[in-house]
N, C-alpha and C positions, 0 to 999 in steps of 0.2 A: 486107558491108552497112555503110554509114557510120552514125555516131552521130546522135543528135537532140538539139538544144539549142534551147529556146524561151525567149525573153526577153519578159516582160510588165511594162509600166509600170502598176502598180496604182493609184497615186496620185502626186502630184508628189514625195512624199517616200518612196515605197515601191516597191520593185522585186522582181519574182519571176523566178527563172531555173530552169527545169525541165530536168534532164539525165537522159538514159537511161543505162543501165549502161555503154555504150561511152564516152559523153562524160564520165561521172563518172570512169571509169578513165583516160581521156586527161588530165583535169585533176588526177588524183591525189587525188580526194575519196573516200577510203575511209571508209565510215560507222563503221568500228570505231575510228577514231582522231580523229574530229572533236571529241570532248569534251576532248581534249588536243592542240590543233592544233600541228603542227610548222611549221617554216619553209616546207616545201614546200606545205602546205595554205594558209598565209597568201599565198604567192606565187600559188597557184591562184585564190584569191579576188580578189586584185588583178587578175589577168589577166581573170577574168570581169567584174569591175567596169569595166575599160577597154573591153571589148567592148560592154557594156551602154550605156556612155556614148556610144559611137559609133552603135550601132544603134537604141537606144531614146530617146536624148536625155536620159538620166538625168543630173542635174547636182547632185552633192553639194557642189561647190565646196570651201570649206575647212571645211565642217561635219564633225563626228564622225559615224561610221557604226557601226551594229551589224549584224553578219552572223550569220544563223541558218542552220544546215544541218539539214534534216530528211530522213528516209528517203522515197524515192519508190517508184514501182512498178517491179517487175521488177529490183531491184538498183540502180536509179538514185537520184537525190536531188533535193531542191528547196532552192534557196538564196534567202533573203530578205535584201535590203539595206534598212535603214531609216535615213534621215537623222535625226539626233538634234536636231531643232529644238524649241524651246519647253520644254526640260527644264532643271532647275536644275543647274548645274555646280559641283562641289566640286573641291578640290585633287587628289583621288584619282580623278576621273572624273565620271560622271553619277549623280545621285541620282534614282532612280525610286521614288516613294513607294509603299509597300505598302498594299493595301486588303484587309480581312478580311471574309469572308462566313460566316454560320453556317447549317448545314443540320440539320434535325431527324432525317432518316433517310438511310441509305446509298443507298437507291434514288433518292431525290430528288437527292442529291449527284451520283450517277452520271449521271442524266439531264441535269442542268445542265451538267456538265463535258463530256459527249459533244456536246451541242448547241453549247456554246461552242467546243470544238475544231473542229467543222465550220465554224462561221461566222467565228470570230475567232482561231483557234489561232495564226496567224502574228503576232498582235499581242501575245502574251503573252511577256514577257521572262523571267519566272521565276514559278513557282507551287509552293506546298508545302501538303500536306494534314496536318491534325492531328485528334486526337480528345481529348475530355475525359471520356469515359465516357458522356456523355448525348447525343452528337451529333458533328457533324464541322465543322471550320473550314477554310476554304480561304483561303490568303493569296496574293494575286497582285500582281505588278508588271507593269504594262502599258506598251505603246509607243503609246498612243492620243493622246498630247499633250493638247491642250485638250478634245477632244470626249468622251473617256472612253467610247467606245461599248461596249467589251467589259465594263467595269465596270457600266454601265447594263444591259447584257444580263443579267448575273448577278443584278441586283436583282429581276428577274422570277421568279427561282427561290428566292432565299434572302434572309435578313435581313442587311443591311449593318451589321456591327458597328462599324466605324470604320476609320480609316487613320492612318498615321504610324509612325515608327520606335519610339516608346515602346510602342505597342500591339503591334508586331511582336516587341519584346523580351519583353513579358509573355507572349505566346503561346508563344514559344520556350522560356521558362523553366518555364511551368506546365502546358503541354499536351504530350501524347504525339505525337511526330512520326511520321507514317506514310510519307510520300513527300517527299523533300527536293529542291526545285529544279525538277522537271519533272513535277509531278503531272498537269497537264492533258494533256500529251503521252502519258504512260503510260496514263491512264484513257481518254482519247479514242481512242487507237489500238486499245486492247484491247476497247472496247465498240462500236466502229463495226460490227463483224461481227454483233453481237447486238442490233441496233437494234429489231427486232420484239419480241424477248423483253423488253427494257427497257420498251418502250412499253406492252406488254400486262400487265405485272406490277402 
């Protein structure tokens, strides 16, 4: 049986490619190695991007791109390509401003992260979870450009402490780090199965 590859143009600047297990194997996208991408994985992403440009009309032009690879169903994977328009560029690459949110309880934090993962998980570039003994702080860097939808979504669940690199440095130094870099992915995936329990608690 042949593999299945589905290309979806989500927005002008965002593209989703869903690969089943056979297609992921064909392109060499082994989920065990995507956090340390090899030349082969980079070549696979370029190949997927070329295919998407032809079939879906995705047009990154000369803009920078971020590629995210997430686990899919039945051993497959999902690849997101995001054109980095509207972000401040530094000599070392793109600066995506961190935003910090405070939660009073673990359950409130889990509910918020689970719902954010379901609705805007693909828009989160990086997320880290901290505690200071009296609550939880979630630091996120989003790929929302000007509209900041995912950050506004979190404001319905938590207090927005602030944003910027100085605040991020303070949190890093004075708070206890619980999950570094991919907190929303880890919590979101692991709580999706227990949605009824989370909602009823």
